[in-house]
N, C-alpha and C positions, 0 to 999 in steps of 0.2 A: 567599459565593459573586462578589459584584461586584469587592469587595475584593480577590479574589486574582488577578480578570481583569486585574484596572488593573496588578494588580503584575504581572499575565507582558507583557501589552502594554508597562510600561514595559520591562519585561526585552529586551523585546526591538526598541524603540526604543535599549535604549543598546548591543546589539552592530550594530546597522547603524550606527550612529556611532562605533564604536569599527572595525570593517572597512572603513569611507569614508574612516577617517584617513590610514591607507597608500596606496588611491590617490590622496588628498588632497597629497599628500606630492613625487607623481612628478608632476602634473598643476598646480602650484604652487598651489589655490584654496583658502581655505580650508573647512573640513570642516563648519559647519553650511550650508554653501552649498552643500556638495558631500549633503548628506542630501536639501539641496530636487532640487539636480538627480536624486538616486534616482526621489525622488518622479515626477517627468518623463517618465525615460525607463522606467522602469518602465509608465505610461501610452501611451506611445509603443510600449512595446513587443510591445503587448497587440494595441492596432491595426493595428501590422503584422503580426501575424500574422495578422491578421483580415485584410488585403490583400493579400497576397502567399499562393502557392501553395507548397507545398515540393511536391517531388519525389523521387522514387528514381534515381540516379545513377552509375555507376558506375566506380570511377576507376582510374588506375594505379599502383602501391602499390610497383612496385619490385620486384628480383627474385622476392623471397619471396614476395612477393604480387602476383602481376601484375596481377590484375583485382580488384576491391574496390567491393562495393556499399554505396555512401553513401543513405543514408535520410531522409527527412523532409529535406532541405537547397533552399536559394535561394543565389542566385548572389549573388557578393557590391556585383558592380555591382546590381546590384535591391536590396538593404539600401541601398547610398549613395541610389539616385534617389526610395527613397521618404523619408527624408530628407530631401532635394534639396527635395522636391517638399510636405512637411507643416509649413506655417505655426508650427505650435503648436512643435512644439517648436523650427526651427531661434527662433521670436521667442524662446523661452522659455533657450535659450542666451543670445542677446543682451541678455536681461533680466540672465541669471545672472551674465555674464562678458562687462559692457560693457564692459572693457579689450582683453580678446580678441580680441574680436566688432570690433573696431575694429585690431587687427594684422592680422588673418590675413584669407586671401582665403576664397571660395564653400567651395571644395575643401579644403582646411584644417581649416574649421568642418563641414564634414559627417564629415572623418577623424576631429575630433576626439570627435563626438559616437560617433560608432560607434565609436571606440575605448573610449569610455568604456561604452559598451554589451558592450564585449566586458571589460572588467574587473569587471560588473557581474556579469557569467553572462548576461546577458541577448541574447547572441548569443555563440559560438565557432564556429570554425572547425571543418569538420569531421574533419578530423587532427588539431585538438589545438595546430598548429603556427604558423597562420597570422594575421597581423594584418589587419585592416580598417583599411588604410592610405589616401595617397593617388593612390598606386600602383594601388591597387580601386577606387575614385573616380576616378580616371581613367579606369581596364581600359587602362592599358600594356602591350602585350606581351603581351593575353587575363588580365593579372591577375583582372578587373573578371568572369572565369569560377572563379575559387576558390570552393566552396561554402561554402558557410553553414550552420547549423543555429540555427534561433530556439529558444530556450527553450521559449517556451508550445508551439511545435510536437513537441519532443522528448517532451515530457513528457505528450502530448494521449493521449488512450486510446484501443488498437484493435480492431474489428471484427474477430471472423470474415470469412474467414480468415488475417489480417491478423497477423504477428510481434510479438513485445512490443516496445512502442519505446522509443526510444533508451535517454530517461531517466526515470525513477519518475516515478509519480502528484507524490510529495511536494518531487521539485526542479524543478518547474516556474520558482519563482526558488532561488536558493543562500543557503544560510543562512546569513549573514554576518559573525557572533558568534561568540566564543569557543565552546567545546564548551560542555557546561554537562554536571551532575551528575544523571546518569542518575533518578534521585529524585525529581528536583526536573521532567523535562521528563518524567515520568512520572505526575506528580501535579496538575501542567500541564494533560497532554491530557487523565487522569480527568476534573478541572474542566470541562474544552471537552466531552466527549462526554455527561456528565453534560447540561448545558446544551441537546444535541441531543436528546437524553430527553424530557426533560421539555417540549421543545416540538413535537418529531414523530415520538414515538414511548407506543405505547399503554402503558396500565399495567400490563399481564399481560405487555409486551415482547415480544408476535409482531404488530405491527402496524407501518408505518413511514411514513410519508407524506415519501415522497423526493424527490415535486413542490416541496413549499411548502420542504422544508427545502434544497433547489437553489440557491432568490431568497433566503436567508437573512443576517443579518451574524451569525448563529452558527457555520452554516457556515462561509463565509467568513473567520471568525476561529479553528475549526480547520483549517484551511488552511494560514494563515498556522505554529499553534504546531506543525504536522506537521512542518513546515523544519527545527525547532531536531534532527530525528531526523539526519538527516543526521550531523551530527557529536557525536553524542552516544555516551558508552561503557556500555558494560553490564555492565564485568567486576567494577564493587563490585556486583553487585545479588544476594542467596542466593538458591538455588533457588527457593525460592514466587513471590518477588521477578522474578526471568525467569520465572518460569510467568505469573503474573497478566497480566506487560508483554507476552508474545506473545500470551494470550486475548486481552485488551481489544486488540492490534495488528491481531489479523486481523479482530474484526469491526468493526472504525470502519477500516479497507481494503475491506473490500466493504462499508460501505454506502454511502463514499465514491467506490468506484465504480459504486459500482449509480444514486448521483447524477449522477456524470457519463456514464456511458457506456451506461446502462440492463443491465438480466438479461440473462443466455444468450437467445437466439431459441430459441421454439418449433419441434418439427416434427423431422421426420430433421434439417434444418440444426440444430437445437438443439440435438438428439446431441452431436453435432461441436462445436457453441461451444462445451459448455458443457465438454467435455473437454480446451479448452486456456483454459477461459474464467480457472481460478484461477489457471495458468502465464503469463498474459499479463499481469498488473499487479503493481503491483509497488512497497515503497516501499523507500527510500535510508535504512540507518541502520547508522550504525559508518562510514558510505564504501563502506559495500556495498547491492546487491539486493537485498529476498528479497519472492515474491511471497506472494498467498496460500497456495498449496502446503506452500512454503521452511517458511513461519511452522510449517503444521500439521503436515506429513513431517516436515521439517528439524529441525524446533524443539519443538515442545512431544510428538512423536514419538518424538525421541530419533534421528535421519537411518533413518527406515526408510521403504521404498519406500510408494507411493497405493496404494489401493485399484485404481487405474485402471491400473499396472504391468503388464507381461507373468505375470513369479510369482506375482502375486496374484491374478489372473483366471484361470490353472490350476490357481492352491490350494497354490502353495510360494511363498509370499512373499522368505526368503530369494536366489531365484533372481536378483531384482532388485536393485540398490542404492536407498539414502536418493538424494536429491536434494545432499545434500552429498557427493559421490562422493569427490573428490578432495579427497588428504590434506591437499593446501597449502591449504585453500577454506577461509580467516578463518572465516564462518561456522560452521563443522564446533564451534568452541568458545560456541556457544550453545545444542549437538545438549542439549536437558534429560534424563540420564540417571543412574536409572532415570524413565522418565515415571510421568506415571500414568492413565491407561484413562481417569479422569471426566474430562479438556479435551474429551472427544466431545461429553459434554454442555454445552459452556458456549461452542462455537462456532455458530455463527447465518450460514449461508452465501448467506441472501437469499430461502430458499424454507418455504412454507409449512412442511414438516415439519422445520424445523431448530427446535431448541432455542431457545426465545426470547434477546432480549440481555439478558446482563447484566454489571454492571462486577463488576472483579474486584479485587483489592487484595492485598501479602502476608502483612503481619499477619492476615490473614481467609481466608485460602483452604482452609484445610480445614474453614470452616464453611460458606464457601460453594459449595464443588462437590460436598460432601460433599450441601445443599440441591438445588441445580441436578441432584444424580443422579436422590436423589429425586425432583422433579417431573418428569423426563425419564422415569423409568422408570413413574411411576403414569400418566404421560398415555397412554404406547406400549404399555405390556406387557400383556396380560393373558395367564391360563391355560385350558384348555378342560376337556373331562372325563375325570378318570383310570381307565382302563380296564386290558385285559387284554397288550395293547401297549404301554401306556405310557403317553404324556401329550404333546400336543402345548403351546405355549406361542407365543403369536404376542408379536414384537416387532419394534422397528428395524431399515432394514437395515444400519444404525451397529451392531450386535450381533449380528444374527444373517449377516450376508452379509460386508458393506466388509468391516470392522475388526474380525470375531469373533478373529481370533488377537488382538488385544490384551485380550479379555476370556477366554482360554480356551482351552483343548487341543482342546474339546470342545464339543460343547450344554452335559453334563450341568453342568462347568464354568462356561461361561457364564450358564448360569440361577443356579446360587450365585452365581456375583456381583450378578447383579439381584434378588436374594437380599437383599444385602445390601447393598446401591445402598439398594432398600426401606424397608430397615430389615427385621429378622426379625423383629419383633415386631407390625411392621402386619398385619393383613388380608390384604394381596400379599403382603407378605414370607414369610409361612409359608403363603402358597402355592406362591407359586416355591421355598420351601426344602422343601415335601415332592416339588415336581417336581423338582426336584433329585437329591434319592435316590431319584425313579421310575425302575426298568430301561426302556430303550426313551424315555427323553426326547428329542424333540425338538422345534427351534426353524424355526414358520417366520417370514416377514417380511412383514412390512407396507406397503402401496405405498406409493411414496414420492412424497408430492405436492411438483413443483419448480416449480410457480407461486408468483410474488414474493411476500413477505409485504408486501405496499404497493401505493401507488401510484407509479407513476413519470412 
């Protein structure tokens, strides 16, 4: 594992060098020096994000869109002023580029540092078209009031009732290298997730020490590795590989969100927080964003409406559309059809009643999903007394309420599915099989425990 992690880190470093070399050709500075400047500016961007407070700003967007709300922005003149007073960054510039430092004015030096931060995606103009140049630095003709967005602000998680952040959680830093093979990225992420599990996950997968994970080197390494998802292509993956990829991605995203933002709140506010929680946080994959809901319902459930959709609530889920409703949505190609309902037993949303966290891979997916389903049914299902009026089967809300349509058209079909998952020759499987064949069988659902499955 250590060797593989070292190889992955080396690959990441090569990617940064490859990407920054293109910027060096326009600036006239060597690749090795630019590598070092990226580390300096990366640190500067993080410190700047702590010092500058973002705001939401209404801007004029032309006659097609007269007013537009730009979220989490700062003024260009504030970025320039921060650079000017940050001796650590300006001293590093002078040390890295002594010849240029002696030739240019202070305003040009600040503009050069700011422009390089924009080249590297650490700072971007709100509309993506403005340069942070000397006009902005000097605030000529009000140019200093052009809104810019810091990458750290854009990708910071949002709390209810705020909307989805402008950037995905794994896009805090732009992935600077060439697109990597999906299997390579998936294997790298599995390795890093495995390291996190070894250090912070209980043996049975039911308890996570999120608080300790937050400050660990292993978590920081995972964050860097997740940046590669921005440019990966999934088209070469088989159906099983893609299923395993998105199951692991969902579980990793939930852990990531819980570490940096905490779980949904409790009480009445928590109910509404939870409704938007899984659609508020996202990863960027193949250049587009996937929220937890997009991964679960769009990819793993074949673009089906969620349990919170109007159609599902009134008992007719087909009245609602899946998250990839637009026929031109590029994410539609990653909708897995037909989907395997057993993925429900592999997804962990961070609650105590969720299935335990496990790692999945395409080569062993059938065995892994069968084991996950059997274990979940065994722990969450029981059969009541058989009587003249039938029998009551107690099961998770996942099977008996929220996603019951994924497991069958009626309770008898759903109980038969549970029997198959448990193993029809096991004691529970035999009971469930008998219950499924009993007239009047009904499913009663257990209360779902939304408490966090760990310490935040």
